[in-house]
N, C-alpha and C positions, 0 to 999 in steps of 0.2 A: 623382690623382697630385699636381698641381700645389698644392692647397689642403693636402696633407699637407707637401709641402716650404715651403710660405710659413709653416706652423704650427711647423715645425722650424726655420725661419730667425729667427722672432721669439722663440723660447726661447732661442736661440743668442745673439742680439744683446741680448737683456734679461741674459744672463748675462755678456756682455763688458762691458756697462755698469756692473756692480757694481764699486767701487772695488777695486782689488788688495789694498790693505792690510785691507779688512774681511774679504776670503776668505781672506787668511792669518792674522790674528788668530782667525778663527771655525775654522780647521783646526789651531791650534796646542794642545798640550796643556799647560795651566799647572797649577803646583802648587795645592793647596786651601787650604795655610798654609805657613808657615815660621817658624822660631824665631830671635829676635834677642836679642844682649847689649844691655843699656842700662847708661848709666852710673849709677854707684851715688849714691844721694842723701846729703847731707850731713845728719848728725841733731842733734837738741837734744832733750833730754829724753826720748829714744826707745830703747829697747833694740834695736828692729829695724824696719826701713822697708820700703819697697816692694820688689818682687822685682827682681833684676838681669837677668833674662832674660823674655822675653815673647813670646807667638804671636801673630802678625798672619794674619789670614784674607785670601785674595784679595779677597773681597767687601768687607771693612772697609777695606783697603788703598785700591781704588779710589774708595771712599765718601770717605774721608779726602782723599784726592788732588784729587777734584773740589772738594769743599768748600774747602780750601785754594787752589786754583787761583781759585776764584769770587771769595773774600774778597781776594785780591790783584789781580784784574784788576777788581773792583768798586772798589777804593781807588785803582787807576790811573785809571779812569774820572771818579772824583769828582775826582781833580787836575786832569783835563783841563777839566772841566765847570767848576771853580772859576777857572781861568784864563781862561776864556772869559766869565766873570762870570755864567754861568748858576745857579752855587752863591755864595751870599753869607754873611756873617757868620762865627762861629766854625766850624770844620772841623779836625779832628785824624784824622789817617790812622794805620793800624795796620799795613800792609804789612812784613813782616819779622816780624810776631808771629803769624802765622796758626797756629803749632803751639800757642799758648796758648788761643785761642779754640776750635779745633776738639777738641783734646786734652782740654780740661776738659769739652766738652759729651760727649766720648766715654766719660767716666768716672763720669757721672751720670745719672739718670733724668731723663725730661721733666717728671715731677712735681716734681722738685726745683727750687729757686729760686735766682735769680743776679740781682745788683747789681753796677753798675761805676761808672767815672767816666765822663767825655766821649769817650774814645777807645772808642766803643761800637759801632761800626758791623759790626764782626765777630761780636760777641756777639748783635747782632740777627739778622743771618743764622743764626748757627748754634742759637738759639733758635727759631727756625722762619719767619721771615718772609722774604718773597720778595725779591732784589734790585730788581724794580720798586718794591715799597712803599718800599724804604730809599732808593734814588736818587729817587724821587718827594717823599720827606721832606726829603730835602736841597736840591730844588729848589723846596719850599714850595708843592707841588701838593696838589689835594684827594684824589688817590689815595695820598698818603703814609700812612705806617702812623700817624702822629699826626695826620693829616688836614691836612699842610702847616704847623701851626703849632708843632711842635717843634723841627723842624731836627736838625743833626747831634747835638746833644748832649742830646735829649730825645726818644728813641725806645723804645717800649713794646710787650711782647709778654707772651703768656701766661708765667706765673711768670718774667718778665722785668722789671724794675723800674728801667729806664735805666741809663744815660744820666743823669749829673747834672753840673751845672755847677760847684758849690762844692766846691773842693779838699779832700777828705777826707770831706767831710758825708755820703758813701753810707756809710761804715762802720757809724755807730751806727744806722742804718735798716737794715742788713743783720742787725746784732745784734737789732733788732726782729722783722724777719721770722724769724729763727730762733727768737726767742721766742714767735712765734705758731705756728711748728711743733710746739714743745713743748708748748705751752699746749694745742692742739688734740688733742694725742696721735697726732700722724701721723709715720709713719717717713720725714722727709723733711728735708734739710739746704739751708742757704743758703751759697752762694759769694758771698763779699763782696770784691770786687776793688779795689783802689788800686794808685796808681804809688809809685816809690821817692821821687818828690818830696812826695808826699803823707804818706809814712812819718814823717815828723816831725810832725805834726798832733797836738796834745795830745788832741781829741777821740777819735782812733783808740785811744791808751792806756786811754781811758775806756771805751770799748766793750770792750777786752781785759778789763779787769777785771770789768765787768758779766757779759760771757759766761761767763768762767770761775768767777765765784760762783755762777752760776745753772745751769753745766753746759750750755749751749746749744749745739744742733749747728749750730754756725757756722764754716765755713772761711774763715779769712783769707787773702787772697792778695795779696801783694805783686808785681805786675809790673815787675820791676827791668829797665829798659832803658839802663840807666847813666846817663841825663841827665834831670834834672827840669828842663824847659824847657831851659834853656842851661847847666845847672849839673852837673856831672860828681859823682856820688854820693861820691867821696873829699873834694869840696870842701864838700859839704852835709852829711855825716853823720859823727859822731864814731867811729860804728860801723856799718860796712857789711854786717855780718852780719844783714841783714833777717829772716832766720828765727828769729833769738834773741830779736828785740826783744819778744816776748810773755812772755818772762822765765819765768814761771810756766806758760806755755802751750806743750805741745810743738811743736815745729816741723821742716821739712825743707826743704833748698834742691834746687831741681830744675832740671835743663838744658831751660829753655822753649823752646830750638830744635829739640828732637827731640819730635816729638808722642807717640811711644810711650811716652818717660819721662814726659811730661805726663799722659798716660793713665792709666800704671800708679799714679803719685803720687795722682792725683785719687781713684782706686779705693779706694787706702789710707785715704786722709783721710777720705772719704765713709763708709766701715768703721767708721772709729775713732769718728765722731760719732755713727753711728747705735746704736753699742754702748753709748751712753750716758755716755762718756767726759767729755764736753764739747768746747769748741773746739779747733782745731787750727790752725796757721800755714803756710801755704806761701810759699817765694819762688821766683819763675820767673825766672829769668836769660835774659834776651831782647833783643831789639835792634830798633828801628824804623829805618827807611831813609829815610823823610822826616823834615824837621824836626818840632820839638814841634807846630807849628800851621802853617797855610798861610801865616802872617807870617813864618815862621822858615826860612831856606834850608838850614838845618841844617848848615853847613859852616864856621861861624865860630868854633864850640868844639870841632869834631873835624874829622878829615883826610878828604878825599875817599878817601885810602888805606886808611884805616879801614873805612869803610863797604864798599869794595870788598872787602878782605879777609874781611869777615864773610860777603859775598854769595858769595864764591867758595869759603869753607871751612865754613859753617855755616848756609846757607840752609835752612829748615824745608822746603820742597817738594822742593828738590833732593836733601835727605837722604833724604825719603821715596821718591823717584822711584828713586834709584838701588839703595837696599835691595829694592823690588819687582823691577826689571829683574835685577838681580845673583842673584835667589832665584827666578825664574821665576814671579813672581806675577804680571806683566804685561809686556807687551813695549813698547818705544819707540813703536811705530807704534799700538798702543791708546791709549796716553797722550796722545799727539799729536791723537789723535781727540778726546779729552774736551777738550783745549786749544781746538781750533776749536770744538767746541758750547759753551764755556763762553764764548767771545769773542762767539759769536752771542747768546747769553742775554744777556750784557753790554749789548751794542749795542741790542737790541730794549728791555732796561728803559730803557736812554738816550734811546731814542725816545721812550718813554711818559713819561719824567720831564721832558722838554721840550714835549711837545705836550698834556699834561693841563693843563686849567684851574685857576687858582689857586682858592682858597675865596673867595667873596664876602665883601665886609666886612660885611653884616649877621649873618653866622655868627661874628665875632668873639668874641663871649661865650659861645658854645656849649660843652658839655661841659665846665664848670666842677666839677660835680658828677657821681656816677654816676646816682643815681637820686633827683631832686630835681624837685617841680613848677617850671614857667617862672617865672622871675624878671628883674628890671632889673639890669643891672650900668652903673656909671657909667663914662663913657669918659674921655678925657683932660681935659675940664673938666665941670663938673656940668650943663652944657646937653645934653651928648651921651649918649644912653641906648643901651645894647644889651641885646637879650633872651638870654637864657641858658636853653638848652635842652638838657636831659640825653641 
């Protein structure tokens, strides 16, 4: 009898230790999906655009929320590590723009291609790399995604070509990737991203011309976050209708703070390219909370009130959270649990990124070519030699 009472006691005590919120979430009946109205896109040389309603499943909603929250927390941790002088050099954060990287990924296939500028951490994550690899790359450690040699601006993954430091230079490269897709007869597209600051670069218009001439499956995407470094778009561009800049290339202007709007516009653009019609241009209207880079406090050319207004009215994570809770796709408690799990993941990754060793000096010349016999590389002067191993 005593053994039976002890067993019952253990079962009851085990049940009492389970968090009340988890029990509540498990017992609640959520909707499987919900339909939402989304903002109509402005169109250029298009008779019809993406749909103005879309269905969000509970599974997708939770996945998007976790991904956006991970990017947000990862960028805040990078900011902290930079201020502690653990991360050095250039560092451009994308908090505020999470709907862009997560929404674009949701609208394409893993086999499709993506190339962007130097605000690349979010895209590196959505393309499949772990937070641990990204933060370790930022701190210059062996476990980083570029083995500690690339840093903030030069991260790579499968079908992700960086992270490029020269303003606008990635756009002709993106057109070249799209040319490879067409040449090899693959049903793939290339997302080629640049900012509003780079939109006035001449090489971009050259890439437009070649892509249109050869009908390349290239989606040119301007992430318009209103400021190129510290210059507002109105002061930098005679025309701020970036989606019309392709002239002979069709374009659409998208609410870049709404992940569902970005997803549907990306699906539309990808289908357009896959049909053989040639390139298309997307302008994502978004906003960065941090300054242009870590040397920019971000408040000398805009007011704190402006930043706070965007945070309170248009924050992409808040918008998705409100939609899901109000439509019974998730509960506040469930989303808070995700927040806790994400914070732990970021902290664990930060621990790794600060404890992992730096690459040894003798490996400085490694990985210059992908498959080449070892050869010597000259160092800072002719007497210093490094071995290069693929």
